[in-house]
C-alpha positions as CSV (number, residue, x, y, z in Angstrom):
1,M,-26.5,-73.2,-93.5
2,E,-29.7,-75.3,-93.7
3,D,-29.9,-76.7,-90.2
4,R,-29.4,-73.3,-88.6
5,T,-31.4,-71.0,-90.8
6,K,-34.6,-72.9,-91.4
7,P,-35.7,-73.0,-87.8
8,R,-35.1,-69.3,-87.6
9,S,-37.0,-68.2,-90.6
10,A,-40.6,-68.7,-90.0
11,A,-41.4,-65.0,-89.6
12,T,-38.6,-63.2,-88.0
13,G,-35.6,-65.5,-87.7
14,R,-35.3,-64.8,-84.0
15,F,-34.5,-66.7,-80.9
16,S,-33.8,-65.7,-77.3
17,R,-30.4,-66.0,-75.6
18,R,-29.6,-65.9,-71.9
19,R,-27.3,-63.0,-71.4
20,V,-24.4,-64.3,-69.4
21,L,-21.9,-61.5,-68.8
22,Q,-19.0,-63.1,-66.9
23,L,-15.7,-64.4,-68.1
24,S,-14.3,-67.7,-67.0
25,G,-12.0,-67.4,-64.0
26,S,-9.4,-69.5,-65.9
27,L,-8.6,-66.6,-68.2
28,G,-6.3,-65.4,-65.5
29,I,-5.1,-62.0,-64.4
30,A,-2.1,-62.0,-66.8
31,A,-4.3,-62.8,-69.8
32,L,-6.8,-60.2,-68.8
33,S,-4.1,-57.6,-68.6
34,A,-2.9,-58.6,-72.0
35,A,-6.4,-58.4,-73.4
36,G,-6.8,-55.0,-71.8
37,S,-3.6,-53.7,-73.4
38,A,-4.8,-54.9,-76.8
39,V,-8.2,-53.2,-76.4
40,T,-6.6,-49.8,-75.6
41,A,-5.0,-49.9,-79.0
42,S,-8.4,-49.9,-80.8
43,Y,-10.6,-48.1,-78.2
44,A,-10.2,-44.4,-77.3
45,T,-12.0,-43.0,-74.2
46,T,-14.1,-40.0,-75.1
47,P,-16.3,-38.0,-72.7
48,G,-20.0,-38.8,-72.7
49,P,-22.9,-37.2,-70.8
50,G,-21.9,-37.6,-67.2
51,R,-19.5,-40.5,-67.8
52,N,-16.8,-41.8,-70.1
53,T,-17.6,-44.0,-73.0
54,S,-15.4,-46.1,-75.2
55,R,-15.3,-45.1,-78.9
56,V,-13.8,-47.5,-81.4
57,S,-11.3,-46.6,-84.1
58,A,-12.1,-49.2,-86.8
59,P,-9.8,-50.0,-89.8
60,P,-11.1,-49.7,-93.3
61,P,-12.5,-52.8,-95.2
62,R,-9.2,-54.1,-96.4
63,G,-8.6,-57.5,-94.8
64,A,-10.5,-56.7,-91.7
65,L,-11.7,-59.3,-89.2
66,G,-14.8,-58.7,-87.2
67,T,-17.6,-60.5,-85.3
68,N,-21.0,-61.7,-86.4
69,F,-24.1,-62.0,-84.3
70,N,-26.4,-63.2,-87.2
71,G,-30.0,-62.2,-86.5
72,D,-30.1,-62.7,-82.7
73,P,-32.4,-60.0,-81.3
74,D,-31.0,-60.4,-77.8
75,W,-27.4,-59.8,-78.4
76,A,-25.9,-56.3,-77.7
77,N,-22.9,-57.1,-75.5
78,F,-20.3,-54.6,-76.6
79,A,-18.1,-55.8,-73.7
80,E,-17.5,-59.0,-75.7
81,L,-16.2,-57.0,-78.6
82,Q,-13.9,-54.9,-76.4
83,A,-12.4,-58.1,-74.9
84,L,-11.7,-59.3,-78.4
85,S,-10.4,-55.9,-79.7
86,A,-13.1,-56.3,-82.4
87,T,-14.0,-53.2,-84.4
88,W,-16.3,-54.6,-87.1
89,L,-19.8,-56.1,-86.4
90,R,-22.1,-57.9,-88.8
91,G,-25.8,-59.0,-88.4
92,F,-28.6,-59.9,-90.8
93,F,-32.1,-58.5,-90.9
94,A,-35.0,-60.8,-91.9
95,M,-37.1,-58.7,-94.2
96,P,-40.4,-60.0,-92.9
97,D,-39.6,-58.2,-89.7
98,A,-40.3,-54.9,-91.5
99,D,-44.0,-55.9,-91.1
100,H,-43.7,-55.8,-87.3
101,G,-43.1,-52.2,-86.4
102,A,-40.7,-49.5,-87.4
103,V,-37.5,-50.9,-88.9
104,A,-35.3,-48.6,-86.8
105,G,-36.8,-50.2,-83.7
106,Q,-36.1,-53.8,-84.7
107,P,-33.4,-55.3,-82.4
108,V,-30.8,-56.2,-85.1
109,I,-31.0,-52.8,-86.7
110,R,-31.0,-51.1,-83.4
111,T,-27.8,-53.0,-82.3
112,L,-26.0,-52.2,-85.6
113,L,-26.9,-48.5,-85.4
114,A,-25.8,-48.4,-81.8
115,A,-22.5,-50.0,-82.8
116,G,-22.0,-47.4,-85.6
117,A,-22.6,-44.6,-83.0
118,R,-19.8,-46.1,-80.9
119,G,-17.4,-46.0,-83.9
120,Y,-17.7,-49.7,-85.0
121,R,-17.9,-50.3,-88.7
122,T,-20.9,-52.4,-89.5
123,V,-22.1,-54.9,-92.1
124,L,-25.8,-55.6,-92.6
125,S,-27.1,-58.5,-94.7
126,L,-30.7,-58.3,-95.9
127,K,-32.3,-61.7,-95.6
128,F,-35.2,-62.7,-97.9
129,P,-36.5,-66.0,-96.5
130,Y,-38.6,-68.0,-98.9
131,F,-38.3,-71.5,-97.4
132,T,-42.1,-72.2,-97.7
133,E,-43.2,-70.2,-100.7
134,P,-41.8,-69.5,-104.1
135,V,-39.4,-66.7,-104.8
136,P,-41.6,-63.7,-106.0
137,T,-42.0,-63.1,-109.7
138,P,-42.1,-59.6,-111.3
139,G,-45.5,-57.9,-111.0
140,S,-46.7,-60.4,-108.4
141,P,-48.2,-59.3,-105.0
142,A,-45.3,-61.1,-103.3
143,M,-42.8,-59.0,-105.3
144,A,-44.7,-55.8,-104.2
145,T,-44.5,-56.9,-100.6
146,A,-40.7,-57.5,-100.9
147,L,-40.2,-54.1,-102.5
148,R,-42.3,-52.4,-99.8
149,R,-40.3,-54.0,-97.1
150,L,-37.1,-52.9,-98.8
151,A,-38.4,-49.4,-99.1
152,D,-39.1,-49.4,-95.4
153,A,-35.6,-50.5,-94.5
154,L,-33.4,-48.5,-96.9
155,P,-34.0,-45.0,-95.3
156,V,-33.0,-46.5,-92.0
157,V,-29.8,-48.2,-92.9
158,M,-28.4,-46.5,-96.1
159,G,-25.6,-44.2,-95.2
160,K,-25.6,-45.6,-91.6
161,V,-24.1,-49.1,-92.1
162,D,-20.7,-49.3,-93.8
163,I,-21.6,-52.4,-96.0
164,L,-25.0,-53.5,-97.1
165,V,-25.3,-57.0,-98.5
166,V,-28.3,-57.8,-100.8
167,G,-29.2,-61.3,-99.6
168,N,-28.0,-63.6,-96.8
169,E,-27.9,-67.1,-98.2
170,P,-30.2,-66.9,-101.2
171,F,-29.5,-70.4,-102.6
172,I,-30.4,-71.9,-99.2
173,E,-33.2,-69.6,-98.2
174,C,-35.5,-70.8,-100.9
175,L,-37.4,-73.9,-102.0
176,A,-35.2,-76.5,-103.7
177,N,-37.2,-76.0,-106.9
178,D,-36.2,-72.3,-107.1
179,R,-32.5,-72.9,-106.4
180,D,-31.3,-73.3,-109.9
181,T,-33.9,-71.2,-111.8
182,N,-33.5,-67.8,-113.4
183,Q,-36.3,-66.6,-111.1
184,L,-34.0,-66.6,-108.1
185,N,-31.5,-64.4,-110.0
186,V,-34.3,-62.2,-111.3
187,F,-35.6,-61.6,-107.8
188,Y,-32.2,-60.7,-106.3
189,E,-31.2,-58.6,-109.3
190,T,-34.5,-56.7,-108.8
191,M,-33.7,-56.1,-105.2
192,A,-30.2,-54.9,-106.0
193,R,-31.4,-52.5,-108.7
194,H,-33.7,-50.9,-106.2
195,V,-31.0,-50.7,-103.5
196,I,-28.6,-49.1,-106.0
197,A,-31.2,-46.6,-107.3
198,Y,-32.1,-45.6,-103.7
199,R,-28.4,-44.9,-102.9
200,E,-27.9,-42.9,-106.1
201,Q,-31.1,-40.8,-105.7
202,N,-30.6,-39.8,-102.1
203,G,-27.3,-37.9,-102.1
204,S,-23.7,-38.2,-101.1
205,P,-24.2,-39.2,-97.4
206,N,-25.5,-42.6,-98.7
207,R,-22.2,-43.2,-100.4
208,K,-20.8,-44.2,-97.0
209,T,-22.5,-47.5,-97.6
210,T,-20.9,-49.9,-100.1
211,L,-22.9,-52.7,-101.7
212,Y,-22.3,-56.4,-102.1
213,M,-24.4,-59.4,-103.2
214,G,-24.5,-62.4,-100.9
215,A,-23.8,-64.9,-99.9
216,L,-22.8,-68.0,-101.9
217,N,-22.7,-71.4,-100.1
218,H,-21.3,-74.9,-100.8
219,L,-19.0,-73.8,-103.6
220,D,-16.7,-76.7,-102.7
221,L,-19.5,-79.0,-104.2
222,P,-19.8,-79.1,-108.0
223,A,-23.6,-79.4,-107.7
224,W,-23.7,-75.9,-106.2
225,R,-21.7,-74.3,-108.9
226,T,-24.5,-73.9,-111.5
227,A,-25.7,-71.7,-114.2
228,A,-27.5,-69.7,-111.5
229,T,-24.4,-69.1,-109.5
230,D,-22.6,-68.2,-112.8
231,R,-25.3,-65.7,-113.5
232,W,-25.0,-64.4,-110.0
233,M,-21.3,-63.7,-110.4
234,A,-21.8,-62.2,-113.9
235,Y,-24.4,-59.8,-112.5
236,V,-22.0,-58.7,-109.7
237,R,-19.1,-58.3,-112.2
238,G,-21.2,-56.3,-114.6
239,T,-22.8,-53.9,-112.1
240,P,-20.4,-51.0,-111.4
241,A,-22.3,-50.0,-108.2
242,L,-21.5,-53.4,-106.6
243,D,-18.2,-53.7,-104.7
244,G,-18.2,-57.5,-104.7
245,V,-19.7,-60.7,-103.4
246,D,-20.2,-62.4,-100.0
247,I,-19.3,-66.0,-99.3
248,H,-20.2,-68.3,-96.4
249,P,-17.5,-71.1,-96.4
250,H,-19.0,-73.6,-93.8
251,L,-16.6,-76.4,-94.6
252,P,-16.3,-80.2,-94.4
253,D,-12.6,-79.9,-94.2
254,V,-9.9,-77.2,-94.1
255,A,-8.9,-77.6,-97.7
256,A,-12.5,-77.1,-99.0
257,G,-12.3,-73.4,-98.5
258,Q,-10.0,-72.9,-101.5
259,A,-12.8,-73.9,-103.9
260,Y,-14.7,-70.7,-102.9
261,L,-11.8,-68.5,-103.7
262,D,-11.1,-70.4,-106.9
263,Y,-14.7,-69.8,-108.0
264,I,-15.3,-66.2,-107.1
265,L,-12.0,-64.4,-107.7
266,P,-11.7,-65.0,-111.5
267,R,-15.3,-63.9,-111.8
268,L,-14.9,-60.5,-110.0
269,R,-13.6,-57.3,-111.6
270,S,-10.1,-56.3,-110.6
271,D,-11.5,-53.5,-108.5
272,Q,-13.9,-55.7,-106.6
273,T,-13.4,-57.5,-103.3
274,F,-15.2,-60.2,-101.3
275,L,-16.7,-60.6,-97.9
276,A,-16.8,-63.8,-95.8
277,T,-19.5,-62.8,-93.2
278,E,-19.8,-66.4,-92.0
279,F,-17.1,-69.1,-92.1
280,S,-16.6,-72.2,-90.0
281,L,-15.6,-75.9,-89.9
282,V,-19.1,-76.9,-88.7
283,L,-19.5,-79.5,-91.4
284,F,-16.3,-81.1,-90.2
285,W,-17.4,-81.0,-86.6
286,R,-20.6,-82.6,-87.7
287,K,-18.7,-85.8,-88.6
288,H,-17.7,-86.4,-85.0
289,P,-20.6,-86.3,-82.5
290,R,-20.8,-90.1,-82.4
291,D,-17.0,-90.5,-81.8
292,P,-16.0,-91.7,-78.3
293,V,-14.3,-89.1,-76.3
294,S,-10.6,-89.7,-75.4
295,R,-9.7,-92.0,-72.6
296,E,-7.6,-89.2,-71.1
297,F,-10.8,-87.1,-70.8
298,T,-13.0,-89.9,-69.4
299,A,-10.3,-90.8,-66.9
300,R,-9.8,-87.2,-65.7
301,Y,-13.5,-86.5,-65.3
302,G,-14.7,-89.9,-64.1
303,L,-16.8,-90.7,-67.2
304,P,-17.6,-94.2,-68.4
305,S,-15.4,-95.6,-71.2
306,G,-17.1,-95.2,-74.5
307,T,-18.9,-91.9,-73.7
308,L,-19.6,-90.1,-77.0
309,V,-18.8,-86.6,-78.0
310,W,-22.5,-85.5,-78.4
311,Q,-23.2,-86.8,-74.9
312,V,-20.4,-84.7,-73.4
313,I,-21.7,-81.6,-75.3
314,K,-25.2,-82.3,-74.1
315,D,-23.9,-82.6,-70.5
316,A,-22.2,-79.2,-70.9
317,I,-25.4,-77.7,-72.1
318,Q,-27.4,-79.1,-69.2
319,H,-24.6,-78.5,-66.6
320,P,-22.1,-76.0,-67.9
321,F,-18.5,-77.0,-67.6
322,S,-15.8,-75.0,-65.8
323,Q,-13.5,-73.3,-68.3
324,Q,-10.8,-75.8,-67.6
325,K,-13.1,-78.7,-68.3
326,W,-14.3,-77.2,-71.6
327,N,-10.6,-76.5,-72.5
328,D,-9.8,-80.1,-71.8
329,F,-12.7,-81.5,-73.7
330,L,-11.6,-79.6,-76.8
331,S,-7.8,-80.1,-76.5
332,M,-8.2,-83.8,-75.8
333,S,-10.4,-84.3,-78.9
334,P,-8.0,-84.9,-81.8
335,W,-10.7,-83.8,-84.4
336,F,-10.7,-80.4,-82.7
337,A,-7.2,-80.1,-81.4
338,N,-5.7,-80.8,-84.9
339,N,-7.7,-77.9,-86.3
340,R,-7.2,-75.4,-83.4
341,D,-5.6,-72.9,-85.8
342,F,-8.4,-72.9,-88.3
343,L,-9.5,-69.3,-87.6
344,R,-6.0,-68.0,-88.0
345,D,-5.3,-70.1,-91.1
346,Q,-8.5,-69.3,-92.8
347,V,-8.2,-65.6,-92.3
348,E,-4.6,-65.6,-93.5
349,K,-5.8,-67.4,-96.7
350,F,-8.5,-64.8,-97.2
351,R,-6.0,-62.0,-96.7
352,A,-3.3,-63.6,-98.9
353,T,-5.6,-63.0,-101.9
354,G,-5.3,-59.3,-101.5
355,R,-9.1,-59.1,-102.2
356,L,-10.7,-59.6,-98.8
357,A,-12.7,-56.6,-97.6
358,V,-14.1,-58.0,-94.3
359,A,-14.5,-61.4,-92.7
360,T,-16.7,-61.9,-89.6
361,Y,-16.7,-64.8,-87.1
362,G,-19.5,-65.9,-84.8
363,V,-19.2,-64.0,-81.5
364,T,-21.3,-66.2,-79.2
365,Q,-23.5,-69.2,-78.8
366,D,-27.2,-68.7,-79.0
367,A,-30.3,-70.7,-78.0
368,A,-30.9,-72.4,-81.3
369,M,-27.5,-74.0,-81.2
370,V,-28.2,-75.8,-77.9
371,S,-32.0,-76.5,-78.3
372,H,-32.7,-80.3,-78.3
373,F,-29.1,-81.1,-78.9
374,G,-28.5,-84.7,-79.9
375,P,-26.3,-87.0,-82.0
376,D,-27.6,-85.6,-85.2
377,S,-27.5,-81.9,-84.3
378,T,-25.2,-79.6,-86.3
379,P,-22.7,-78.5,-83.6
380,W,-22.6,-74.8,-84.4
381,L,-21.8,-74.1,-80.8
382,L,-18.2,-75.3,-81.3
383,D,-17.6,-72.4,-83.6
384,S,-18.4,-69.6,-81.2
385,L,-15.9,-67.3,-79.6
386,F,-17.9,-67.0,-76.4
387,C,-19.7,-70.0,-74.8
388,P,-22.4,-68.8,-72.4
389,Y,-24.4,-72.1,-72.8
390,T,-21.7,-74.6,-72.2
391,V,-19.2,-72.9,-69.9
392,Q,-19.7,-71.6,-66.4
393,S,-19.5,-67.9,-65.9
394,G,-16.5,-66.5,-64.2
395,A,-15.7,-63.5,-62.1
396,H,-14.7,-60.9,-64.7
397,G,-17.9,-59.9,-66.4
398,L,-17.9,-61.9,-69.6
399,P,-19.0,-65.5,-70.6
400,G,-16.6,-68.4,-70.9
401,R,-15.0,-68.9,-74.3
402,T,-13.5,-71.3,-76.8
403,L,-9.9,-70.7,-76.0
404,P,-8.2,-71.2,-79.4
405,W,-10.6,-68.9,-81.2
406,T,-10.5,-65.9,-78.8
407,E,-6.7,-65.9,-78.6
408,E,-6.3,-66.1,-82.4
409,F,-9.0,-63.6,-83.0
410,R,-7.3,-60.9,-80.9
411,A,-3.9,-61.8,-82.5
412,L,-5.4,-61.2,-86.0
413,Q,-6.6,-57.7,-85.2
């Protein structure tokens, strides 16, 4: 989405994250035991050099639910995935990073390759950011640069990642003037043809990697369902080498997610599926930062009457809450508590179509989510499974968490 991706994009799309590796004490011994039992179902212990290592047994891409770390170069905490019983992992690679050293050494790529070596199944989205310059045209120097970067990346990831997505959020990651032009389609179709050709020309091992186009945003809004998105879907449908399309339903309300499915499903071939590598209620949360927090919360924690939601969140960023206080803040906020089952409900809707390959959900807060937080900030941090920036660390080796999401995530595995 716009507020999150634009600050990332300048050259690499990176930000730093403090690495907090402790779980809130309020998780409790019983819950930890239950989580451990769930983990053993998906993780087999296999001998490593001098020690035991955990290897994941991941399900195929048929209704799978995984985690997403976006393009964060500092995230590589597989203990978080074990605690969630997660077996799929998604990240995006900003293609300008191919200009800054070997692709295999870039943090996002390195993390996904390491995950694959542990048995995780992986999704990589190739991000082509053109926020400040026009989308390249055929034969231009900019197109040559894009193709060179692609040529640098493909030998590293093809046949290694399970799913490769051509594009991240193409209709957002461009100038407004390019959004509804054929040139945006021409560019991504060119990239896709080169990806497909590379896979076909380099032998059977590369067939491990299935290909998707992605991702479409704002399909709940008529203004974003255009001739350009129609052409996008027509290209996906008409290209046998493509397994489907990616969507990013960041929603203003729960019901809005249906519009995405209503748009893409009739436009896919019967043998194609879809990804949802990002999804959230962030545009709904964005309506509430200026709401007063509940009287119950202000009374329990000695806050002045009329304290606003954004002020409580900013206080949590500056002075991380105990797990219990964070739980209370969310559960005593009707706008959140009334939607506490969003993760479960949305995944069940995806799965009910019979066409979901993989959905992935944000694994943890990052620095961009909390930087300069104020009343007009987009509260991405409320969507994360783990909360190292707003919740105090506990005694069990992992960050604090957003309680409804982590419980439902494990239950959906």
